GUSEDO-491481 format. One record per residue: residue in one letter; x, y, z of N, C-alpha, C, CB in turn; residue number from 1. Coordinates in Angstrom, 1 decimal, decimal comma. Glycine has a CB too. Example, Ala and Ser with C-alpha at 12.3 -4.5 7.8 and 13.67 -1.06 7.14 Angstrom:
2
> res|nx|ny|nz|cax|cay|caz|cx|cy|cz|cbx|cby|cbz|n
> A|13,2|-5,7|7,8|12,3|-4,5|7,8|13,2|-3,3|7,8|11,3|-4,5|9,0|1 .
> S|12,8|-2,2|7,1|13,7|-1,1|7,1|12,9|0,0|7,9|14,1|-0,6|5,7|2 .
This chain:
69
> res|nx|ny|nz|cax|cay|caz|cx|cy|cz|cbx|cby|cbz|n
> M|-11,7|15,2|-15,7|-10,3|15,4|-15,2|-10,5|16,2|-13,9|-9,5|16,2|-16,2|1 .
> M|-9,8|15,7|-12,9|-9,8|16,4|-11,6|-8,8|17,5|-11,5|-9,6|15,4|-10,4|2 .
> Q|-7,6|17,2|-12,1|-6,5|18,2|-12,0|-5,4|17,9|-13,0|-5,9|18,2|-10,6|3 .
> Y|-4,5|18,8|-13,3|-3,5|18,7|-14,3|-2,3|17,9|-13,7|-3,1|20,0|-14,9|4 .
> S|-2,0|18,1|-12,5|-0,8|17,5|-11,9|-1,1|16,9|-10,6|0,3|18,6|-11,8|5 .
> I|-0,4|15,8|-10,4|-0,5|15,0|-9,1|0,9|14,8|-8,6|-1,3|13,6|-9,4|6 .
> Y|1,0|15,1|-7,3|2,2|14,9|-6,6|2,1|13,8|-5,6|2,7|16,2|-5,9|7 .
> I|3,1|12,9|-5,5|3,0|11,8|-4,5|4,2|11,9|-3,6|3,1|10,4|-5,3|8 .
> K|3,9|11,7|-2,3|4,9|11,7|-1,3|4,7|10,4|-0,5|4,8|12,9|-0,3|9 .
> S|5,8|9,6|-0,4|5,8|8,3|0,3|6,1|8,7|1,8|6,8|7,3|-0,3|10 .
> C|5,3|8,2|2,7|5,5|8,4|4,1|5,6|7,1|4,8|4,3|9,2|4,7|11 .
> I|6,4|7,1|5,9|6,7|5,8|6,6|5,5|5,3|7,4|7,9|6,0|7,5|12 .
> N|4,6|6,1|7,8|3,5|5,7|8,6|2,4|6,7|8,6|3,8|5,4|10,1|13 .
> K|1,2|6,4|9,2|0,1|7,3|9,2|0,4|8,7|9,8|-1,1|6,7|9,9|14 .
> D|1,2|8,6|10,9|1,5|9,9|11,6|2,3|10,8|10,7|2,3|9,6|12,9|15 .
> A|3,3|10,2|10,0|4,1|11,0|9,0|3,2|11,6|7,9|5,2|10,1|8,4|16 .
> A|2,2|10,8|7,4|1,3|11,2|6,4|0,5|12,4|6,9|0,4|10,1|5,9|17 .
> N|0,0|12,3|8,1|-0,8|13,4|8,7|0,0|14,6|8,9|-1,4|13,0|10,0|18 .
> S|1,3|14,5|9,2|2,2|15,6|9,4|2,4|16,3|8,1|3,5|15,1|10,0|19 .
> S|2,6|15,5|7,0|2,7|16,1|5,7|1,5|16,9|5,2|3,0|15,0|4,6|20 .
> V|0,3|16,4|5,5|-0,9|17,1|5,2|-1,0|18,3|6,0|-2,2|16,1|5,4|21 .
> N|-0,7|18,3|7,2|-0,7|19,5|8,1|0,2|20,6|7,6|-0,5|19,1|9,5|22 .
> Y|1,4|20,1|7,1|2,4|21,1|6,6|1,8|21,8|5,4|3,7|20,4|6,2|23 .
> V|1,2|21,0|4,5|0,6|21,7|3,3|-0,5|22,6|3,7|0,0|20,6|2,3|24 .
> K|-1,3|22,3|4,7|-2,3|23,2|5,2|-1,7|24,5|5,6|-3,1|22,5|6,3|25 .
> R|-0,6|24,4|6,3|0,1|25,7|6,9|0,6|26,6|5,8|1,2|25,3|7,8|26 .
> I|1,1|26,0|4,7|1,7|26,8|3,6|0,7|27,1|2,4|2,9|26,2|3,1|27 .
> L|-0,5|26,6|2,5|-1,5|26,7|1,4|-1,8|28,2|1,2|-2,7|25,9|1,7|28 .
> P|-1,7|28,7|0,0|-2,1|30,1|-0,2|-3,6|30,3|0,0|-1,7|30,5|-1,7|29 .
> P|-4,1|31,5|0,3|-5,5|31,7|0,6|-6,4|31,2|-0,5|-5,7|33,2|0,8|30 .
> N|-6,0|31,3|-1,7|-6,8|30,8|-2,8|-6,4|29,5|-3,3|-6,8|31,8|-4,0|31 .
> G|-5,6|28,8|-2,6|-5,1|27,5|-3,0|-6,1|26,4|-2,9|-3,9|27,1|-2,1|32 .
> H|-6,0|25,3|-3,6|-6,9|24,2|-3,6|-6,1|22,9|-3,8|-8,0|24,4|-4,8|33 .
> V|-6,1|22,2|-2,7|-5,3|20,9|-2,7|-6,2|19,8|-2,2|-4,0|21,1|-1,9|34 .
> R|-6,1|18,7|-2,8|-6,8|17,5|-2,3|-5,7|16,5|-1,8|-7,7|16,8|-3,4|35 .
> A|-5,9|15,9|-0,7|-4,9|14,9|-0,2|-5,7|13,6|0,0|-4,3|15,4|1,2|36 .
> L|-5,0|12,5|-0,5|-5,6|11,2|-0,4|-4,5|10,3|0,2|-6,1|10,7|-1,8|37 .
> T|-4,8|9,7|1,3|-3,8|8,8|2,0|-4,2|7,4|1,6|-3,8|9,0|3,5|38 .
> I|-3,2|6,7|1,0|-3,4|5,3|0,7|-2,3|4,5|1,2|-3,6|5,1|-0,9|39 .
> T|-2,5|3,2|1,4|-1,4|2,3|1,9|-0,5|1,8|0,8|-2,0|1,1|2,7|40 .
> E|0,6|1,3|1,2|1,5|0,7|0,1|0,8|-0,4|-0,7|2,8|0,2|0,8|41 .
> K|0,1|-1,2|0,0|-0,7|-2,3|-0,7|-1,6|-1,7|-1,7|-1,4|-3,2|0,3|42 .
> Q|-2,4|-0,7|-1,3|-3,3|0,0|-2,3|-2,5|0,6|-3,5|-4,1|1,0|-1,6|43 .
> Y|-1,4|1,2|-3,2|-0,6|1,8|-4,2|-0,1|0,8|-5,2|0,6|2,6|-3,6|44 .
> E|0,3|-0,4|-4,7|0,8|-1,5|-5,5|-0,2|-2,0|-6,5|1,3|-2,6|-4,6|45 .
> K|-1,5|-1,8|-6,2|-2,6|-2,3|-7,1|-2,9|-1,3|-8,2|-3,8|-2,5|-6,2|46 .
> M|-2,2|-0,1|-8,2|-2,5|0,9|-9,2|-2,2|0,3|-10,6|-1,6|2,1|-9,0|47 .
> K|-3,1|0,6|-11,5|-3,0|0,1|-12,9|-2,5|1,3|-13,8|-4,3|-0,5|-13,5|48 .
> I|-1,6|1,1|-14,6|-1,0|2,1|-15,5|-1,6|1,8|-16,9|0,5|2,1|-15,6|49 .
> L|-2,3|2,7|-17,5|-3,0|2,6|-18,8|-2,2|3,5|-19,8|-4,5|3,0|-18,7|50 .
> L|-1,8|2,9|-20,9|-1,0|3,7|-21,9|-1,7|3,6|-23,2|0,4|3,1|-22,0|51 .
> G|-1,8|4,7|-23,9|-2,3|4,8|-25,2|-1,1|4,6|-26,2|-3,1|6,1|-25,5|52 .
> D|-1,3|5,1|-27,4|-0,2|5,1|-28,4|0,9|6,0|-28,0|-0,7|5,5|-29,8|53 .
> E|2,1|5,6|-28,3|3,3|6,4|-27,9|3,3|7,7|-28,7|4,6|5,6|-28,2|54 .
> D|3,5|8,8|-28,1|3,6|10,2|-28,7|4,7|10,2|-29,7|3,8|11,2|-27,6|55 .
> K|4,5|10,9|-30,8|5,6|11,0|-31,8|6,8|11,6|-31,3|5,0|11,9|-33,0|56 .
> N|6,7|12,6|-30,3|7,9|13,2|-29,7|8,7|12,2|-29,0|7,5|14,4|-28,8|57 .
> I|8,1|11,3|-28,3|8,8|10,3|-27,5|9,5|9,4|-28,5|7,8|9,5|-26,6|58 .
> E|8,8|9,1|-29,6|9,4|8,2|-30,7|10,7|8,8|-31,2|8,4|8,0|-31,8|59 .
> I|10,6|10,2|-31,4|11,8|10,9|-32,0|12,9|11,1|-30,9|11,3|12,3|-32,5|60 .
> L|12,5|11,5|-29,7|13,5|11,8|-28,7|14,0|10,6|-27,8|13,0|12,9|-27,8|61 .
> G|13,2|9,6|-27,8|13,5|8,4|-26,9|13,4|8,9|-25,5|14,9|7,9|-27,3|62 .
> D|14,2|8,3|-24,6|14,2|8,6|-23,2|14,7|10,0|-22,9|15,0|7,6|-22,4|63 .
> N|15,5|10,6|-23,8|16,1|11,9|-23,6|15,1|12,9|-24,1|17,5|12,1|-24,4|64 .
> R|14,4|13,5|-23,2|13,3|14,5|-23,5|13,8|15,9|-23,5|12,2|14,3|-22,5|65 .
> T|15,1|16,1|-23,4|15,7|17,5|-23,4|16,0|17,9|-24,8|17,0|17,5|-22,5|66 .
> I|15,5|19,1|-25,1|15,8|19,7|-26,4|16,7|21,0|-26,2|14,5|20,0|-27,2|67 .
> L|17,8|21,0|-26,8|18,7|22,2|-26,7|18,7|23,0|-28,0|20,1|21,7|-26,4|68 .
> F|18,6|24,3|-27,8|18,5|25,2|-29,0|19,9|25,8|-29,2|17,5|26,2|-28,9|69 .
C-alpha cells in the first residue's frame, strides 16, 4: 500500500496540471509528503476497477451510508 487516500483533480491541460502541483508545493506543510502523478484522459479511461465481495454495511445501508443516532 502506498497511501490510505488518493485525491484526483481533473485539469484542462498540462499547464493547469503543473499549476495545481505548484500550488500544493506552496501550501505543503514542512513534514508533508505528497506524490503527484499526471496522466492523460485517455490513460485515466483505461483504469480498471477491481471489486471484492460487498461489505455487510453496504448491504445493510445500501447507497445511503449516513447513520444518524
